[in-house]
C-alpha positions as CSV (number, residue, x, y, z in Angstrom):
1,M,0.0,0.0,0.0
2,A,1.4,3.4,-1.0
3,F,1.2,6.1,1.6
4,K,1.2,9.9,0.9
5,T,4.4,11.8,1.8
6,D,4.3,14.2,4.7
7,I,4.5,17.2,2.4
8,Q,1.6,15.8,0.3
9,I,-0.6,15.5,3.4
10,A,0.4,18.9,4.7
11,R,-0.4,20.5,1.4
12,E,-3.9,19.0,1.3
13,A,-4.7,20.2,4.8
14,N,-7.8,22.3,5.4
15,K,-6.1,25.3,7.1
16,K,-8.0,27.9,9.0
17,P,-7.1,31.5,9.3
18,I,-4.7,32.0,12.2
19,Q,-7.2,34.4,13.9
20,E,-9.5,31.4,14.4
21,I,-6.8,29.3,15.9
22,G,-5.9,32.2,18.3
23,K,-9.5,32.5,19.3
24,K,-9.5,28.9,20.6
25,L,-6.9,30.1,23.2
26,G,-8.7,33.4,23.8
27,I,-6.1,35.4,21.9
28,G,-7.9,38.3,20.2
29,T,-7.1,39.5,16.7
30,D,-5.4,42.7,18.0
31,D,-2.9,40.5,20.0
32,L,-1.8,38.5,16.9
33,L,0.9,39.8,14.6
34,P,0.2,37.8,11.5
35,Y,2.8,36.5,9.1
36,G,0.5,35.7,6.2
37,H,-2.8,33.9,6.8
38,D,-1.6,30.8,8.7
39,K,1.0,31.9,11.3
40,A,1.4,34.8,13.7
41,K,3.3,36.0,16.7
42,V,1.6,36.6,20.0
43,S,2.1,40.1,21.4
44,Q,4.0,40.6,24.6
45,K,1.2,42.8,25.8
46,F,-1.2,39.9,25.7
47,I,1.3,37.6,27.4
48,N,1.7,40.1,30.2
49,S,-2.1,40.2,30.6
50,V,-2.6,36.5,31.4
51,Q,0.1,36.0,34.0
52,D,-2.3,35.9,36.9
53,R,-4.1,32.8,35.5
54,K,-3.7,29.3,36.9
55,D,-1.3,27.0,35.0
56,G,-2.5,24.0,33.1
57,K,-0.9,20.5,33.2
58,L,2.5,20.2,31.6
59,I,3.2,16.9,29.6
60,L,6.7,16.2,28.4
61,V,7.2,13.9,25.4
62,T,10.6,12.4,25.0
63,A,12.0,9.2,23.5
64,I,14.5,6.4,23.4
65,N,17.9,7.0,21.7
66,P,17.2,7.8,18.1
67,T,17.9,5.1,15.4
68,P,17.8,5.1,11.6
69,A,14.6,3.1,12.1
70,G,12.8,6.3,13.3
71,E,11.0,7.0,16.5
72,G,8.5,9.9,15.8
73,K,8.8,12.0,18.9
74,T,7.4,15.2,17.3
75,T,4.8,13.2,15.5
76,T,3.7,11.7,18.8
77,T,3.8,15.2,20.5
78,V,1.4,16.5,17.8
79,G,-0.7,13.4,17.8
80,L,-1.1,13.5,21.6
81,G,-2.1,17.2,21.4
82,D,-4.7,16.4,18.8
83,G,-5.9,13.4,20.8
84,L,-6.4,15.4,23.9
85,N,-8.5,17.9,22.0
86,R,-10.5,15.0,20.4
87,I,-11.5,13.7,23.8
88,G,-12.7,17.1,24.8
89,K,-9.7,18.6,26.5
90,N,-8.4,22.1,26.0
91,A,-4.9,21.3,24.9
92,C,-2.0,23.1,23.1
93,V,1.2,21.8,21.6
94,C,4.6,23.5,22.2
95,I,7.6,22.5,20.0
96,R,10.8,23.9,18.7
97,E,11.5,25.5,15.3
98,A,13.5,23.7,12.6
99,S,17.1,24.5,11.8
100,L,18.1,24.7,8.1
101,G,21.1,22.5,8.7
102,P,19.3,19.3,9.4
103,N,16.6,20.1,6.8
104,F,19.2,20.2,4.0
105,G,21.4,17.5,5.7
106,M,19.9,14.2,6.8
107,K,17.5,14.6,9.8
108,G,14.7,16.3,8.0
109,G,12.2,18.8,9.4
110,A,10.6,19.3,12.7
111,A,6.9,19.5,12.0
112,G,5.9,15.9,12.8
113,G,4.7,13.4,10.1
114,G,1.8,11.5,8.6
115,Y,-1.5,12.8,9.9
116,A,0.1,14.2,13.0
117,Q,1.8,17.4,11.7
118,I,2.0,21.1,12.3
119,I,1.3,23.3,9.4
120,P,2.4,25.3,7.3
121,M,5.0,22.5,7.0
122,E,7.2,24.1,4.3
123,E,7.4,27.6,6.0
124,M,8.0,26.1,9.4
125,N,10.9,24.0,8.1
126,L,12.4,26.8,6.1
127,H,12.5,30.5,7.1
128,F,9.3,30.6,9.1
129,T,8.9,34.0,10.8
130,G,12.6,34.8,10.6
131,D,13.5,34.0,14.3
132,F,16.7,32.1,13.4
133,H,17.8,34.8,11.1
134,A,17.4,37.4,13.9
135,I,19.4,35.2,16.3
136,T,22.1,34.7,13.7
137,S,22.2,38.5,13.1
138,A,22.3,39.4,16.7
139,H,25.1,36.9,17.3
140,S,27.0,38.2,14.2
141,L,26.6,41.8,15.4
142,L,28.4,41.0,18.7
143,S,31.1,39.2,16.7
144,A,31.6,42.2,14.6
145,M,31.7,44.6,17.6
146,I,34.3,42.5,19.4
147,D,36.7,42.6,16.5
148,N,35.9,46.3,15.9
149,H,36.7,47.1,19.5
150,I,40.0,45.4,19.2
151,Y,40.7,47.2,15.9
152,W,40.0,50.7,17.4
153,G,42.5,50.5,20.2
154,N,41.3,47.6,22.4
155,E,40.4,49.8,25.4
156,L,39.1,46.8,27.3
157,E,42.6,45.2,26.9
158,I,41.1,42.0,25.4
159,D,43.7,39.2,24.9
160,T,43.1,38.3,21.3
161,R,44.3,34.8,22.1
162,R,41.4,34.4,24.5
163,V,38.4,35.6,22.5
164,V,35.9,32.8,23.2
165,W,33.0,34.2,21.2
166,R,32.6,32.1,18.0
167,R,30.6,33.0,15.0
168,V,27.4,31.1,13.8
169,V,25.5,30.2,10.7
170,D,22.3,28.2,10.4
171,M,23.8,25.5,8.1
172,N,25.9,22.3,8.5
173,D,29.3,23.5,7.3
174,R,32.3,21.5,8.6
175,A,34.8,23.8,6.7
176,L,34.0,26.6,9.2
177,R,34.7,24.8,12.4
178,Q,38.1,26.3,12.8
179,I,39.2,29.4,10.8
180,N,41.5,32.4,10.8
181,V,40.0,35.8,10.7
182,S,41.2,39.4,10.0
183,L,43.7,38.2,7.4
184,G,44.8,40.6,4.6
185,G,46.7,43.4,6.3
186,V,46.4,46.2,8.7
187,A,43.1,47.5,7.4
188,N,41.4,44.2,8.3
189,G,42.4,44.1,12.0
190,F,44.5,41.7,14.1
191,P,44.7,38.1,12.8
192,R,43.5,35.4,15.2
193,E,41.9,32.0,15.2
194,G,38.2,31.7,15.3
195,G,35.4,29.3,14.3
196,F,31.8,28.8,13.6
197,D,29.0,26.9,15.4
198,I,25.6,26.2,14.0
199,T,23.0,28.9,15.0
200,V,21.1,26.5,17.2
201,A,24.3,26.1,19.4
202,S,24.6,29.8,19.9
203,E,24.3,31.1,23.4
204,V,21.9,33.7,22.0
205,M,19.6,30.9,21.0
206,A,19.7,29.5,24.5
207,I,19.1,32.9,26.0
208,L,16.1,33.6,23.8
209,C,14.6,30.2,24.9
210,L,15.2,30.8,28.6
211,A,14.4,34.6,29.0
212,K,11.1,35.5,30.6
213,N,10.8,38.9,28.9
214,L,12.7,41.6,27.0
215,T,14.3,43.0,30.2
216,D,15.5,39.6,31.2
217,L,16.7,39.0,27.6
218,Q,18.9,42.1,27.6
219,E,20.3,41.4,31.0
220,R,21.2,37.8,30.0
221,L,22.8,39.0,26.7
222,G,24.9,41.5,28.6
223,N,26.1,38.8,31.0
224,M,27.6,36.7,28.1
225,I,31.4,36.3,28.4
226,V,33.0,37.0,25.0
227,A,36.7,37.1,25.9
228,Y,39.3,37.3,28.6
229,R,42.1,39.8,29.4
230,R,45.7,38.8,30.0
231,D,45.0,38.7,33.7
232,R,42.2,36.2,32.9
233,T,39.4,38.6,34.0
234,P,36.3,38.2,31.8
235,V,35.0,40.7,29.2
236,F,31.2,40.7,28.9
237,A,29.0,41.6,26.0
238,R,27.8,44.6,28.0
239,D,31.4,45.8,28.2
240,I,31.3,45.8,24.4
241,K,28.0,47.7,24.6
242,A,26.3,45.3,22.3
243,D,23.5,44.1,24.5
244,G,21.1,46.9,23.6
245,A,21.4,46.6,19.9
246,M,21.2,42.8,20.1
247,T,17.9,43.1,22.0
248,V,16.6,45.4,19.3
249,L,17.3,42.7,16.7
250,L,15.6,40.1,18.8
251,K,12.6,42.1,19.8
252,D,10.2,40.4,17.4
253,A,11.9,37.0,17.6
254,M,11.2,37.0,21.3
255,Q,7.4,36.8,20.7
256,P,6.2,33.2,20.4
257,N,4.8,31.9,17.1
258,I,1.4,30.3,16.9
259,V,0.4,28.0,14.1
260,Q,-2.0,24.9,13.9
261,T,-2.0,21.2,13.6
262,L,-3.6,19.3,10.7
263,E,-6.7,19.1,12.8
264,N,-6.7,22.9,13.4
265,N,-5.6,22.8,17.0
266,P,-3.3,25.5,18.4
267,A,0.5,25.0,18.5
268,F,3.3,27.3,19.7
269,V,6.5,26.8,17.7
270,H,9.3,28.9,19.1
271,G,13.1,28.6,19.6
272,G,15.3,25.7,18.6
273,P,18.4,24.7,20.5
274,F,19.7,21.3,19.6
275,A,19.6,18.7,22.4
276,N,22.9,17.1,21.6
277,I,24.9,20.3,21.8
278,A,22.5,22.7,23.6
279,H,19.6,22.4,26.0
280,G,17.1,21.0,23.5
281,C,13.8,22.7,24.5
282,N,11.4,25.2,23.0
283,S,11.2,28.7,24.6
284,V,10.2,29.3,28.2
285,I,8.0,32.1,27.2
286,A,6.0,29.9,24.7
287,T,5.6,27.1,27.3
288,T,4.6,29.4,30.2
289,T,2.2,31.3,28.0
290,A,0.6,28.1,26.7
291,L,0.2,26.9,30.4
292,K,-1.9,30.1,31.1
293,L,-4.1,29.5,28.0
294,A,-4.7,25.7,27.9
295,D,-5.6,23.0,30.5
296,Y,-3.0,20.6,29.0
297,V,0.3,21.6,27.3
298,V,2.2,18.9,25.4
299,T,5.8,19.8,24.8
300,E,8.9,17.8,23.7
301,A,12.6,17.7,24.5
302,G,15.0,16.8,21.7
303,F,16.6,13.5,20.9
304,G,16.6,10.7,23.5
305,A,15.6,11.2,27.1
306,D,19.2,11.0,28.2
307,L,19.8,14.3,26.5
308,G,16.7,16.4,25.9
309,A,14.6,15.3,28.8
310,E,17.5,15.4,31.3
311,K,18.1,19.0,30.2
312,F,14.4,19.8,30.3
313,M,14.3,18.7,33.9
314,N,17.6,20.0,35.1
315,I,17.9,23.2,33.2
316,K,14.5,24.5,31.8
317,C,12.3,23.4,34.7
318,R,14.8,24.5,37.2
319,K,15.3,27.9,35.6
320,A,11.6,28.6,34.8
321,G,9.9,27.0,37.9
322,L,8.1,24.4,35.8
323,S,6.9,21.0,37.0
324,P,5.8,18.3,34.5
325,S,2.8,16.2,35.5
326,V,3.6,13.2,33.3
327,V,6.4,12.1,30.9
328,V,5.6,10.2,27.7
329,V,8.5,8.1,26.4
330,V,8.2,7.3,22.6
331,A,9.4,4.0,21.3
332,T,8.8,1.9,18.2
333,V,8.9,-1.8,17.6
334,R,11.4,-1.1,14.7
335,A,13.8,0.8,17.0
336,M,13.6,-2.0,19.6
337,K,14.6,-4.5,16.9
338,M,17.5,-2.2,15.8
339,N,18.6,-1.9,19.4
340,G,18.4,-5.7,19.6
341,G,20.9,-6.0,16.7
342,V,18.7,-6.2,13.6
343,A,19.9,-4.4,10.5
344,K,17.7,-1.6,9.1
345,A,17.1,-3.6,5.9
346,D,15.6,-6.5,8.0
347,L,13.3,-4.5,10.3
348,G,10.2,-5.5,8.3
349,A,10.4,-9.2,9.4
350,E,8.9,-10.2,12.7
351,N,11.6,-10.8,15.3
352,V,10.2,-10.9,18.9
353,D,13.5,-12.0,20.4
354,A,15.2,-8.9,19.0
355,V,12.4,-6.7,20.3
356,K,12.8,-8.1,23.8
357,K,16.6,-7.7,23.6
358,G,16.3,-4.1,22.4
359,C,13.9,-3.1,25.2
360,A,16.8,-2.6,27.6
361,N,17.3,0.8,26.0
362,L,13.7,1.7,26.7
363,G,13.9,0.4,30.2
364,R,16.8,2.6,31.1
365,H,15.0,5.7,29.9
366,I,11.9,4.8,31.9
367,E,14.0,4.4,35.1
368,N,15.8,7.7,34.4
369,M,12.6,9.6,34.0
370,K,11.1,8.1,37.1
371,S,14.1,9.3,39.1
372,F,12.9,12.8,38.6
373,G,9.7,11.9,40.5
374,V,7.3,12.1,37.5
375,P,4.9,9.3,36.3
376,V,6.0,7.7,33.0
377,V,3.9,6.4,30.1
378,V,5.3,4.7,27.0
379,A,3.8,5.6,23.6
380,I,4.4,2.8,21.0
381,N,4.4,4.8,17.8
382,H,2.8,2.3,15.4
383,F,4.3,1.3,12.1
384,V,2.3,-0.7,9.6
385,T,4.9,-3.5,9.7
386,D,4.5,-4.1,13.4
387,T,2.9,-7.4,14.4
388,D,0.6,-7.9,17.4
389,V,3.1,-10.2,19.1
390,E,5.9,-7.7,18.8
391,V,3.7,-4.9,20.2
392,Q,2.7,-7.1,23.1
393,A,6.3,-7.9,23.8
394,V,7.0,-4.2,24.3
395,K,3.8,-3.8,26.5
396,D,4.9,-6.8,28.6
397,Y,8.4,-5.4,29.1
398,V,7.1,-1.9,30.1
399,A,4.7,-3.5,32.5
400,S,7.6,-5.3,34.1
401,Q,9.2,-1.9,34.6
402,G,6.2,-0.6,36.6
403,S,4.8,1.5,33.7
404,E,2.3,1.2,31.0
405,A,2.7,1.1,27.2
406,I,-0.1,2.2,24.9
407,L,-0.1,1.7,21.1
408,S,-0.8,4.9,19.2
409,R,-1.7,5.1,15.5
410,H,-1.6,8.9,15.1
411,W,0.7,8.8,12.1
412,E,-1.9,6.8,10.2
413,L,-5.2,8.0,11.7
414,G,-4.5,11.3,13.4
415,S,-6.3,12.0,16.7
416,E,-8.5,8.9,16.2
417,G,-5.4,6.8,16.5
418,S,-4.1,8.7,19.6
419,A,-7.3,8.9,21.6
420,D,-6.4,6.0,23.9
421,L,-3.0,7.5,24.6
422,A,-4.5,10.9,25.3
423,T,-7.2,9.5,27.6
424,R,-4.6,7.7,29.8
425,V,-2.2,10.6,29.8
426,A,-5.0,12.9,30.9
427,E,-6.0,10.5,33.7
428,I,-2.5,10.3,35.0
429,A,-2.0,14.1,34.8
430,D,-5.2,14.7,36.7
431,G,-5.1,11.8,39.1
432,E,-1.4,11.2,40.1
433,S,0.6,13.7,42.1
434,A,4.0,14.2,40.6
435,N,6.9,14.8,43.0
436,F,9.2,16.5,40.5
437,S,12.8,17.3,41.5
438,P,16.0,17.8,39.5
439,I,18.6,15.1,40.2
440,Y,21.2,17.4,41.6
441,P,21.1,20.6,43.8
442,D,22.3,24.0,42.7
443,D,25.2,24.1,45.2
444,M,26.8,20.8,44.1
445,P,30.3,21.4,42.6
446,L,30.3,21.5,38.8
447,M,32.5,18.4,38.3
448,Q,30.2,16.5,40.6
449,K,27.1,17.6,38.6
450,I,28.8,16.2,35.5
451,E,29.6,12.9,37.2
452,T,26.0,12.7,38.5
453,I,24.6,12.9,35.0
454,A,27.2,10.5,33.6
455,K,26.7,7.9,36.3
456,R,23.0,8.2,37.0
457,I,21.6,8.9,33.5
458,Y,24.2,7.3,31.2
459,R,25.4,4.6,33.7
460,A,29.0,5.4,33.0
461,D,31.7,4.1,35.4
462,E,33.6,7.4,35.4
463,V,34.2,10.8,33.8
464,L,37.5,11.4,32.2
465,A,38.6,15.1,32.4
466,D,42.2,16.3,32.4
467,Q,43.5,18.7,35.1
468,K,43.1,21.7,32.8
469,I,39.3,21.1,32.6
470,R,39.0,20.5,36.3
471,N,40.9,23.7,37.1
472,Q,38.7,25.6,34.7
473,L,35.6,24.4,36.5
474,K,37.1,25.3,39.9
475,E,38.0,28.8,38.6
476,W,34.4,29.4,37.4
477,E,33.2,28.2,40.8
478,A,35.5,30.8,42.5
479,Q,34.0,33.5,40.2
480,G,30.5,32.7,41.4
481,Y,29.3,30.3,38.6
482,G,29.3,27.1,40.6
483,N,25.5,27.1,41.2
484,L,24.8,26.8,37.4
485,P,23.5,23.6,35.9
486,V,25.5,21.7,33.3
487,C,24.5,21.1,29.7
488,M,26.0,17.9,28.3
489,A,27.0,18.0,24.6
490,K,27.1,14.3,23.5
491,T,26.1,12.0,20.7
492,Q,22.4,11.4,20.7
493,Y,22.7,7.9,19.4
494,S,23.9,6.2,22.5
495,F,24.1,6.5,26.3
496,T,27.9,6.4,25.7
497,T,30.0,8.9,23.6
498,D,30.3,6.2,20.9
499,P,27.3,6.5,18.5
500,D,27.6,2.9,17.5
501,R,26.9,1.5,21.0
502,R,23.2,0.9,21.1
503,G,21.0,-0.7,23.8
504,A,21.9,-0.1,27.4
505,P,25.7,-0.4,27.6
506,T,27.7,-0.6,30.8
507,G,31.4,-0.6,31.6
508,F,32.3,2.7,29.8
509,S,33.8,6.1,30.6
510,V,32.6,9.6,29.5
511,P,35.6,11.7,28.2
512,V,35.1,15.5,28.5
513,R,36.9,17.3,25.7
514,E,36.1,20.9,26.6
515,V,33.9,23.0,28.8
516,R,32.4,26.4,27.9
517,L,30.7,28.9,30.3
518,S,27.4,30.2,29.0
519,A,27.1,32.9,31.7
520,G,24.2,34.6,30.0
521,A,22.1,31.5,29.4
522,G,23.0,30.3,32.9
523,F,24.7,26.9,32.3
524,V,28.1,25.3,31.7
525,V,28.4,23.4,28.4
526,V,30.3,20.1,28.7
527,I,31.5,18.8,25.4
528,C,32.0,15.0,25.5
529,G,33.6,12.6,23.1
530,E,33.7,13.6,19.4
531,I,30.5,15.7,19.3
532,M,30.7,18.8,17.1
533,T,29.0,22.1,17.7
534,M,29.1,22.6,14.0
535,P,27.8,19.5,12.2
536,G,28.8,18.5,8.7
537,L,26.6,17.4,5.7
538,P,26.3,13.7,4.9
539,R,27.7,12.2,1.7
540,A,24.4,12.6,0.0
541,P,22.6,15.5,1.7
542,S,18.9,16.0,1.5
543,A,19.6,19.3,-0.3
544,E,20.3,17.3,-3.5
545,T,16.7,16.3,-3.8
546,I,15.0,19.5,-2.6
547,R,13.6,21.7,-5.4
548,L,10.7,23.6,-6.7
549,N,8.3,21.7,-9.0
550,A,6.6,23.1,-12.1
551,D,3.8,24.7,-10.0
552,G,6.4,26.5,-7.8
553,D,5.8,24.1,-4.8
554,V,8.6,22.8,-2.7
555,E,9.5,19.1,-3.2
556,G,11.8,16.9,-1.2
557,L,11.2,18.2,2.3
558,F,10.4,15.6,4.9
C-alpha cells in the first residue's frame, strides 16, 4: 500500500485563518501579529495580561535514543495534542523551530509526520517567521563589535588569544569549524583564530529560549562572556556595549509563534536549541504562555531522554519554575529491533527476540525519567509492519518496569489513533501527584554535577577530564558560577559517547573534551567525546533532492 508523503498530506490540509486558531486560546485579533494567513506572533502585551491565571498541566514527550529506524517524537507530540482535543480537553502543543542545517542535511524537518503534523509545513521547516535569522544577526553583530573594538585600540585590553565568542551560521558546514579571521593586512584588523558553530548552538539561542521577557533577555545578553584579558578577568557583552542593539534585533523574535495542527488545534513553535549540543527545549515564554491558556500543554525535548529530557528537567524546569505532570517516552517496535541487533534492511520481518533484547534501552529511559519523580507512560508509535506479538512484547516489558505502554496510531489516523494514549495521559496528569525534583542541587560542585549525570543517567563508570578542565571548573566556581546547571554535549545515538553502542551499555567512561561557560544563558556546556557544535553534511545531503516543481511548490522536504 502506498502512503502519501508528509508534504503531500500537509499540502492537502484544510487550514483555518490564524485568527480562528488564536480564538481557541482566547487570543484576540489585535494581539496577533500575522505573518501571512496561517501563522502569527503573540504580542508581549497579551502575554503580560494573562500572568495571573492558573497554570495547566505540563506533559513532556521524550524518546529512546534515536535510530535510523525512526521513533517519531514530534509526530507523537502533535498526535497527543490532537488526541487530547479530540476527547474534549483544552490542549495546546509547544515544540521547537527547525534548523536549516538538518533540513538540508539528513535529519529532516521538525513538524511531525503523517496525519500528526503542524502546518504550514514548508514555511515552518524553512525561514518561518525569521527568528533564526534574527538570532544569527544578533550573534553576528556581537562578533563584529568584538573585532571592531580590538581594531580601534582595544580599550578593554582583550587578549586576542582568548576571544571565546565564536561565529554562527544556520547550516551544516564543517569547513567553518576552525578558521583564521582578520587576514589581509592592517586595514582588516589583528589576525587570530576563530570558528563557527551552527546557530542552534549559539548562546543567543539558549538565552532567547530561557528569557522571561525583553528586560530579562537584555540582562542575559549583557552577561555573556566574550573574551578574557591577559589577567584572565572576563570581558562581557555589556562591556562591548552590544546588549542593547542585540535586544533590538531580537525584539520580534522573542514573541512566540502560533500555528496549527492538521486538525486545526493550536500549537506554539518557538526557539530551537539542539539537544545534543545545547539544551534542546522550546522557549520558556512559549511554554509558560501556553500553560496560562490551555488545560494541558504537550511539549517535547530533543533526541533521547538521556539528553533532551534530562536538560528539560535539570535546566529548563529549574530555571523557569516548571513542573511536569507526566512524561511520555516514545518508542517503536522497529527501533527496539534495531537496538536488539537487527539491520535496518531486515526490520520489516517479525523478530520478537530482537524486540525483547532491544527493550533494555527503553527500560533505562523509563527508570531515568522516574528518578525525577514524575509518572511515565510509553507511547508505542505504530508502524504498519509491526505485528501484534511484537507490540505485546513491548507492552509486557514496560509493565515489568512498573509503567504502561499504549499503542498509538496517530501517524496513520491522526487523533482517532491517539485517543487511547490521550485518555490515559490525561487520567495520570489529573489523578497522580508528581513529585518532581532535579537530580542534583544548585550548590553541588560543577564536576560532581557532570559525574552525577554521567553515572545516574548514562550509567558510566567514570568521567575522564584532564586537570586543565577540572581547574577551569574550579575557577568558574570561584567566580560565582558554581551554582549553574550543566548542559552535556554528547552524541544522541547512545548512552555512551560512541554513537555505535546501542542498547543499554555498561562498563564505559565519558571523556570530557572541553567546557564552555554560558554565563548569560546560565549553564556550563560540557563537550564530550567527538560531538561537534558545527555539524557537517552527509555524503548525500537532502539538499540534493529538494527543489521547486513546475507549480512552484517545494518538493523533497520531509
